[in-house]
Residue, then its C-alpha position, 0 to 999 in steps of 0.5 A: m120462165s121454162t123452156t122445153a129442151p128440143a126433143p133429138d133428132l131419131p133417125e128418120v127410118f127404124p130398122p124392125t127385128l126380125r122379132e117385129v117382123m115376125l108378129r106381123p098381121r101377115w108373118i101370123a096368118m102363115l105361122v098359123l096355116c103352118l100350124v097347120v099343116a104340123g099337125i096334119f103331118a103329125w095325124l098321118g105320124q101318129w097313124q102309120l105309128a099306130r099302123a107300126v105295131d100289131t095289138d092283136p097278133r094270131e096266137e102261136g099256131a095258129t097255122e096249123q089248126v085247118m079252116p075251110i078255105a072260104d073262111v081264108v081267102a076268095p077266089g081271085s082275092y089276094l091273101t093276107d099275111p097273117l094268112v099266108g100258110q094257114r092250112v085249110s081243107v077243100s072239097g072238089t074233083f080233080v079234073p083228070e087232064d090237069f095233072i102237069v109237072v113243075e121244075s126246080r123244086f127242092n125238098d131238103g136241097v135235093e132237086g126235083y118235080w111236082v105233080t102239080a093238078q087242078l081241083q074244081a072246089v065245090e065252096p065256092s065253086a073255083s077252079l084251085a092248083v093242088a101240088v100232090g107230091w113231089a118226086p126225085t126224078r123227072e121220068q118217076a114226076d111223068d109216070v105219075a102224072a099219067s097213072l094219077a089222071q087214067t085213075a081220076d073219077p071227074d065226078e068224084s068229090v076228094d076232101v083235100v087239107g094242105r098248107l095253103i102259099a101264094d102265088e111265085g108268080p110266073v116266068p118265061p119258059p127256057r128256050t129248050d122248052p115252053w112247055a116247061m114250068t119251074r114255077m108253081s103258078p097259077a096263073a101260068l098252070l090257067s093257060r093249059w087247065h081245061d073246064i075251067d069256062d068261067a070258072e073263078v080261080y084261086r090265086q094262091f095253091v095247096v100243097i097237099d099233106d097227104p100227097l097221091g101215086g106214090l110220090d114223097d112229100i114235099v116239104s113246107p115247114a109252118p111259116d115263122a111267126g114274125s115280128t109283131i112291129n113292122w119297122l117300114n111304118i116306124f119309119y113312114a111315121a118318122e118321116w111325115v114327124i119330121f115333114a112337120g118340123f120342115a113346115f114350122y122351119l118354113w116359116y122361120r125361113l121365109a119370116k126370115d130372108a123378108w126381114e133381109k130384104e127388108i133390112e137390104d132395102l133400107e139400106d140402101d134408101e139411105d146410101p148417097l145416090p154417086a154425083 
C-alpha cells in the first residue's frame, strides 16, 4: 500500500518580488495615470517644437516694401517680431507745438540729437511719434525744431514714409534737466504732446526716410533676417520630454519604495522579540 510523502515544510510568508508588486492592480492603475500624464507632457513638447520652427518665414527684403501702417499694426498694439523694422506709409498732420528734441542719438557712432514730432494720423485716427531727422548739436536741433513749429500747418496733410520701430521705453530724466529726454519713447512723449484728448496712440515710432528742415538722415538699416528656429521653444520642448520621463521614474520609485517597505515589515514580523 503506497503512502503519500508529506509535503515539505514551507515558510509561512513568501517575500514578493518587485515585479509582483508592480503587477498589483494599485500600481497598474498608477502606471496608467502616469501614461496619461506623460502623454500630456509629450503633446506639450510636440506643440513647443512645432512653434520652434518658422515654417512660413517672410521673404527676404519684405521689411523694405512700404506698407500702409494700418496693415502692419493697430494703435495701442504691440509689434510682432516679423514686422519690426517694417517700412510704412501714413498720412496726417503735424502738431506745431510738438516738435521735441531727444538727446543721446547716435548716427554711425556719432552722438547727436533727434527732432521728433507728433503726427495725427488720418487712417486710422491716432497719434504717431515721428523722428524727422538728426542733428550733430543741440543748438541746431533746437533751431530746426523751432523753425518746424512755426512753419507746420495743422490743416495741411502730409505723407510720411519711414521705418516702424518699437518703443525704447521711458527712463527718468537727469536731475540737472527734468525736461531732457534720452530715449525715443512715445509713452514719454505723450506726456508733453498737445491736443491728445481721447486720442489713440501708437506704441511704436517712425524714423522718417526724408528728413525735414535740413536735418541729416537718421541711420536706420533694415533689420537682420534672423533665424527661423526659436531655440527657446526647443529648450521648452526638451523640458516637457524630461517631465514625461520623470512621470515614469516617479511611478517606479514609488512602487519600489512600497516593495522595500513590505520586505522590511515581513522581516520585522519574522524576528523574535527579545526575552
